[in-house]
DRENPA-3360 file (N, C-alpha, C; in nm, 2 decimals, always signed):
BEGIN
1 = MLPVAKDT = -0.82/-0.59/-1.11/-0.89/-0.56/-0.99/-0.92/-0.69/-0.92 ~ -0.89/-0.70/-0.79/-0.91/-0.82/-0.71/-1.06/-0.83/-0.67 ~ -1.11/-0.96/-0.67/-1.25/-0.97/-0.62/-1.26/-0.95/-0.47 ~ -1.38/-0.90/-0.43/-1.40/-0.86/-0.29/-1.51/-0.95/-0.24 ~ -1.49/-1.02/-0.13/-1.59/-1.11/-0.07/-1.71/-1.03/-0.02 ~ -1.83/-1.08/-0.04/-1.95/-1.01/+0.00/-1.95/-0.97/+0.14 ~ -1.91/-1.06/+0.23/-1.92/-1.04/+0.37/-1.81/-0.94/+0.43 ~ -1.72/-0.90/+0.34/-1.62/-0.80/+0.38/-1.62/-0.68/+0.30;
9 = SWTVAGAK = -1.73/-0.66/+0.22/-1.74/-0.54/+0.13/-1.85/-0.45/+0.18 ~ -1.83/-0.32/+0.17/-1.93/-0.22/+0.21/-1.93/-0.11/+0.11 ~ -2.05/-0.06/+0.09/-2.06/+0.07/+0.01/-2.02/+0.18/+0.11 ~ -1.99/+0.30/+0.06/-1.96/+0.41/+0.14/-2.08/+0.44/+0.23 ~ -2.20/+0.44/+0.18/-2.32/+0.47/+0.26/-2.34/+0.36/+0.37 ~ -2.32/+0.24/+0.33/-2.33/+0.13/+0.43/-2.23/+0.14/+0.54 ~ -2.10/+0.17/+0.50/-1.99/+0.19/+0.60/-2.02/+0.30/+0.69 ~ -2.07/+0.41/+0.64/-2.11/+0.53/+0.73/-2.21/+0.49/+0.83;
17 = ARLSEVIE = -2.32/+0.42/+0.78/-2.43/+0.39/+0.86/-2.39/+0.28/+0.97 ~ -2.29/+0.20/+0.94/-2.26/+0.09/+1.03/-2.11/+0.09/+1.06 ~ -2.05/+0.21/+1.09/-1.91/+0.22/+1.11/-1.86/+0.14/+1.22 ~ -1.94/+0.13/+1.33/-1.89/+0.05/+1.45/-1.88/-0.10/+1.40 ~ -1.97/-0.15/+1.32/-1.96/-0.29/+1.27/-1.84/-0.31/+1.18 ~ -1.82/-0.21/+1.09/-1.70/-0.22/+1.00/-1.57/-0.23/+1.09 ~ -1.56/-0.14/+1.19/-1.44/-0.14/+1.28/-1.43/-0.28/+1.35 ~ -1.54/-0.33/+1.40/-1.54/-0.45/+1.47/-1.49/-0.57/+1.38;
25 = RAQSSPQT = -1.55/-0.57/+1.26/-1.51/-0.68/+1.17/-1.37/-0.67/+1.12 ~ -1.32/-0.54/+1.11/-1.18/-0.52/+1.07/-1.08/-0.58/+1.17 ~ -1.12/-0.60/+1.29/-1.03/-0.66/+1.39/-0.99/-0.80/+1.35 ~ -1.08/-0.87/+1.27/-1.04/-1.01/+1.24/-1.01/-1.02/+1.09 ~ -1.06/-0.93/+1.00/-1.03/-0.94/+0.86/-1.05/-0.81/+0.79 ~ -0.97/-0.78/+0.69/-0.98/-0.65/+0.62/-1.12/-0.63/+0.56 ~ -1.17/-0.50/+0.57/-1.30/-0.47/+0.52/-1.28/-0.37/+0.40 ~ -1.34/-0.40/+0.29/-1.32/-0.32/+0.17/-1.44/-0.22/+0.16;
33 = ITKNGKPS = -1.42/-0.10/+0.14/-1.53/+0.00/+0.11/-1.52/+0.03/-0.04 ~ -1.64/+0.02/-0.10/-1.64/+0.05/-0.24/-1.71/+0.18/-0.27 ~ -1.67/+0.24/-0.38/-1.72/+0.37/-0.43/-1.76/+0.35/-0.57 ~ -1.88/+0.38/-0.61/-1.93/+0.36/-0.74/-1.91/+0.21/-0.79 ~ -1.92/+0.12/-0.70/-1.91/-0.02/-0.73/-1.77/-0.07/-0.75 ~ -1.67/+0.01/-0.72/-1.53/-0.03/-0.73/-1.46/-0.02/-0.60 ~ -1.37/-0.12/-0.56/-1.30/-0.11/-0.43/-1.22/+0.02/-0.42 ~ -1.24/+0.09/-0.31/-1.18/+0.22/-0.30/-1.07/+0.23/-0.18;
41 = VVVVSAEE = -1.11/+0.17/-0.07/-1.02/+0.17/+0.05/-1.04/+0.04/+0.12 ~ -0.94/+0.00/+0.20/-0.95/-0.11/+0.29/-0.93/-0.07/+0.43 ~ -1.01/-0.12/+0.52/-1.00/-0.09/+0.66/-0.94/-0.21/+0.73 ~ -0.83/-0.19/+0.80/-0.77/-0.30/+0.87/-0.75/-0.26/+1.02 ~ -0.72/-0.36/+1.10/-0.70/-0.33/+1.25/-0.56/-0.25/+1.26 ~ -0.55/-0.18/+1.37/-0.43/-0.11/+1.40/-0.31/-0.21/+1.41 ~ -0.34/-0.33/+1.47/-0.24/-0.43/+1.48/-0.19/-0.48/+1.35 ~ -0.28/-0.50/+1.25/-0.25/-0.55/+1.12/-0.17/-0.44/+1.05;
49 = WQRKTARK = -0.21/-0.31/+1.06/-0.14/-0.20/+1.00/+0.01/-0.19/+1.05 ~ +0.03/-0.20/+1.18/+0.16/-0.20/+1.24/+0.25/-0.31/+1.18 ~ +0.19/-0.43/+1.17/+0.26/-0.55/+1.12/+0.30/-0.53/+0.98 ~ +0.21/-0.47/+0.90/+0.24/-0.46/+0.75/+0.34/-0.34/+0.73 ~ +0.35/-0.24/+0.82/+0.43/-0.13/+0.79/+0.56/-0.13/+0.87 ~ +0.58/-0.23/+0.96/+0.70/-0.23/+1.04/+0.82/-0.25/+0.95 ~ +0.93/-0.18/+0.99/+1.06/-0.20/+0.92/+1.11/-0.34/+0.94 ~ +1.17/-0.40/+0.84/+1.22/-0.53/+0.85/+1.37/-0.53/+0.83;
57 = GTLAQFLL = +1.44/-0.42/+0.86/+1.58/-0.41/+0.85/+1.62/-0.28/+0.80 ~ +1.75/-0.26/+0.78/+1.80/-0.13/+0.74/+1.81/-0.13/+0.58 ~ +1.83/-0.01/+0.53/+1.85/+0.00/+0.39/+1.98/-0.07/+0.35 ~ +2.08/-0.06/+0.43/+2.20/-0.13/+0.40/+2.18/-0.28/+0.39 ~ +2.10/-0.34/+0.48/+2.08/-0.48/+0.48/+2.00/-0.52/+0.35 ~ +1.90/-0.43/+0.32/+1.82/-0.46/+0.19/+1.91/-0.46/+0.07 ~ +2.00/-0.36/+0.06/+2.09/-0.36/-0.05/+2.19/-0.47/-0.06 ~ +2.24/-0.51/+0.06/+2.33/-0.63/+0.07/+2.27/-0.76/+0.03;
65 = ESPLRGAD = +2.14/-0.77/+0.05/+2.07/-0.89/+0.02/+2.00/-0.89/-0.12 ~ +2.02/-0.78/-0.19/+1.96/-0.77/-0.32/+2.01/-0.88/-0.42 ~ +1.92/-0.94/-0.50/+1.97/-1.03/-0.59/+2.05/-0.97/-0.71 ~ +2.05/-0.84/-0.71/+2.13/-0.77/-0.81/+2.27/-0.74/-0.76 ~ +2.30/-0.77/-0.64/+2.43/-0.75/-0.58/+2.53/-0.83/-0.66 ~ +2.64/-0.77/-0.71/+2.74/-0.84/-0.78/+2.71/-0.85/-0.93 ~ +2.59/-0.81/-0.97/+2.56/-0.81/-1.11/+2.64/-0.70/-1.18 ~ +2.68/-0.72/-1.30/+2.77/-0.63/-1.37/+2.68/-0.53/-1.45;
73 = LDLERQRD = +2.61/-0.44/-1.38/+2.52/-0.34/-1.44/+2.60/-0.22/-1.49 ~ +2.56/-0.17/-1.61/+2.63/-0.06/-1.66/+2.54/+0.06/-1.63 ~ +2.57/+0.14/-1.53/+2.49/+0.25/-1.48/+2.56/+0.38/-1.51 ~ +2.57/+0.42/-1.63/+2.64/+0.54/-1.68/+2.54/+0.66/-1.66 ~ +2.59/+0.76/-1.60/+2.51/+0.88/-1.57/+2.52/+0.97/-1.69 ~ +2.40/+1.03/-1.73/+2.39/+1.12/-1.84/+2.46/+1.25/-1.80 ~ +2.53/+1.31/-1.89/+2.61/+1.43/-1.87/+2.54/+1.55/-1.94 ~ +2.41/+1.56/-1.95/+2.34/+1.67/-2.01/+2.36/+1.80/-1.94;
81 = EPRDLPL = +2.36/+1.91/-2.02/+2.37/+2.04/-1.96/+2.24/+2.08/-1.89 ~ +2.24/+2.16/-1.79/+2.12/+2.20/-1.72/+2.03/+2.28/-1.82 ~ +1.90/+2.28/-1.80/+1.81/+2.35/-1.89/+1.80/+2.49/-1.84 ~ +1.77/+2.58/-1.94/+1.75/+2.72/-1.91/+1.61/+2.74/-1.85 ~ +1.60/+2.81/-1.74/+1.47/+2.84/-1.68/+1.44/+2.99/-1.70 ~ +1.31/+3.02/-1.73/+1.28/+3.16/-1.74/+1.28/+3.23/-1.60 ~ +1.32/+3.36/-1.60/+1.33/+3.43/-1.48/+1.20/+3.49/-1.44;
% end
């Protein structure tokens, strides 16, 4: 579990009571909300979320750039019979 800085950590009750402040602070740094003393969720700005979730290329590019490309992997498929399912 990662340590959480005091000035960026909120209890659920504290976050509810001061939601506007949580949102305001999340514009500059992620805010962690704890539940039962353990980190539960992180609130980030919409800009940060977009940056973190933006696609960085296509699946084809990802596969072409893979360090496993050209590795001689033995990927044999199992030939098991299908299992019987009750009707």
